[in-house]
N, C-alpha and C positions, 0 to 999 in steps of 0.2 A: 605487489603486482601479481596478477593472475597469469597462469600459463594456459594458453590455448594452442593445441597441436605443437607443443614444445617451444613455442615462442612467448616471450613476455609481452603482456598487453597492459597498457595503462588502464586503470579503472576510471570510468567516466564519472563526473560529479553527478550527484543526485539532482534530478530535475523534477520540480513540482509543477503540476498543471496550473496555469493561471486562471482557468475556468473549470473548477472541479465538477460542476453540474454537467457540463458538456462531456467532460472526460468520463464520468460515471455512466452517462448514457451510451457512449461509444463502447465502454467496457462491457456493459450489459449486452449490447448487440453482438460483440465478439464472442461472448459466452455461448450464444445460440449458434454461432457459425463454426467455432473451432473446439477442439478437445481441450481439456484442462492443461494449463501450463505448456502450451505449444509455442515454439519460437515464432511460428507464422502468426499466431494470435497476437503476440507482443508487437511484432512488426506492423500488423494490420491496424492495431489500436493506435500506435504512434502516427502512422501515415494518415489514417482517417481523421484523427483529432487535428492534425496539422492542416489537412485539406478543408476541414470545416471552420478554419480560422483560429484554432486553438494555439496558444503559445505556452512555453515553459519558462518558469522563473527559478531563481536559485534558492529562495527561502520563502517560507509561508507568509512572512510579513509583507511580501511584495504582492500577494494576491489581493485583488480588489474585493472589498467586503460585499459588494453587490453580487458577486459571482460565487461566493462561498456556499458550500453545501452543508448547512448547519445540521440537517437531519442525519447525514452520513457521519459528520463529526461526532454527534451524540451517540450514534450506534458504535462507532469505533471506540469512544471513551468507555461506554458500558462494557464492551467486550474486553477491553484492557483491564478494567476493574475485576471482571469475572475471572480472568486469567490470573490476576494477582491473588485473589481470594482462594482460588483453586490450588495455587502453588504454596500457600502458607501451610506449614505443618503445625499441628498442635503438639504441645509438650506432653509427653507421657509421664505421669507421676506414678511412682511405684509405692504401693502401700506396704508398710512393714508390719508383719503380724508376728506375735510372740506365742 
């Protein structure tokens, strides 16, 4: 459990937007309005998404394939692969000379 102002708070379950295309559009709009990682930005995104008819689901399997944002998923996958490749360390071999 997390502590907020000295009180224990239950962590909310992760919610995945049922319409990722709409959610990405709202997120882009919020980026133009608010500073980076602002609590007001997160609240505005959630409220605006719900106002436009967006819903949240518990797992990615419940997302309707018609609403999936395949372009964003590909970009996320490529970024994840780049991060994995960047974190891999090469073995250093030491040459023995006589």
